[in-house]
C-alpha positions as CSV (number, residue, x, y, z in Angstrom):
1,M,14.9,5.6,-5.3
2,L,13.7,2.5,-4.2
3,S,11.5,-0.3,-5.6
4,E,9.4,-2.4,-3.3
5,V,6.5,-5.0,-3.8
6,F,4.0,-4.0,-0.4
7,V,2.1,-7.4,0.2
8,I,-0.8,-6.0,2.6
9,E,-3.0,-8.8,4.2
10,G,-6.4,-8.5,5.9
11,V,-9.5,-7.4,5.3
12,L,-9.4,-5.2,2.5
13,S,-12.9,-6.0,0.3
14,A,-13.6,-2.3,0.5
15,P,-14.1,-0.9,-2.8
16,T,-12.5,2.6,-1.5
17,F,-9.0,0.7,-0.9
18,E,-7.3,1.1,-4.2
19,G,-7.8,4.9,-4.5
20,W,-7.4,5.5,-1.3
21,V,-3.6,3.8,-1.8
22,R,-3.4,5.8,-4.8
23,S,-4.2,9.0,-3.7
24,H,-2.3,8.4,-0.3
25,A,0.5,7.6,-2.4
26,D,0.2,10.9,-5.0
27,R,0.0,13.0,-1.5
28,I,3.2,12.1,0.0
29,G,5.2,11.7,-3.4
30,V,5.6,8.2,-4.2
31,A,4.7,5.9,-7.4
32,A,2.3,3.2,-6.3
33,R,1.0,0.4,-9.2
34,F,-1.3,-2.3,-7.9
35,R,-0.2,-5.9,-9.7
36,E,-2.5,-8.0,-7.9
37,S,-6.1,-7.7,-5.6
38,G,-7.9,-9.7,-3.6
39,A,-10.4,-9.4,-0.6
40,D,-7.9,-10.6,1.5
41,S,-4.9,-9.8,0.1
42,V,-3.2,-7.0,-2.4
43,S,0.4,-6.7,-4.1
44,V,1.8,-3.1,-4.7
45,L,4.5,-1.8,-6.3
46,V,6.0,1.1,-4.2
47,E,8.6,3.6,-5.5
48,G,10.3,6.3,-3.8
49,P,12.9,7.5,-1.2
50,P,13.2,5.3,2.0
51,A,11.6,7.6,4.2
52,L,8.4,8.0,2.1
53,L,8.3,4.1,1.5
54,D,8.3,3.8,5.2
55,A,5.5,6.7,5.6
56,M,3.5,4.7,2.9
57,E,3.7,1.4,4.9
58,M,2.4,3.3,8.2
59,A,-0.4,5.2,6.2
60,C,-1.5,1.7,4.9
61,L,-1.3,0.1,8.4
62,L,-3.3,3.0,9.7
63,G,-5.7,3.1,6.3
64,P,-9.0,3.8,5.6
65,I,-11.6,3.4,8.1
66,D,-13.1,1.0,5.9
67,V,-10.3,-2.1,5.9
68,W,-8.4,-3.9,8.3
69,V,-4.4,-4.1,7.7
70,E,-3.1,-7.0,9.6
71,R,0.1,-7.1,8.0
72,I,2.4,-5.6,5.3
73,V,5.3,-7.5,3.9
74,R,7.9,-5.4,2.2
75,E,9.8,-7.2,-0.7
76,A,12.6,-5.9,-2.9
77,A,11.3,-5.2,-6.7
């Protein structure tokens, strides 16, 4: 199991984004806890197997239709 902080940047002001991230994390079997949230940057602690962290990053990049993710910076927690 790994713990990483995903710093997600882009146009993230949609009220559905946090719920979407939590729902997708539950669906693929990782834990996601929001640390900081803003309209253009969100910090999420993600915990799980390495392959699932990669899958979570890809899902967030594709994200829900009402946000635009420009980049994700992953840092060891």
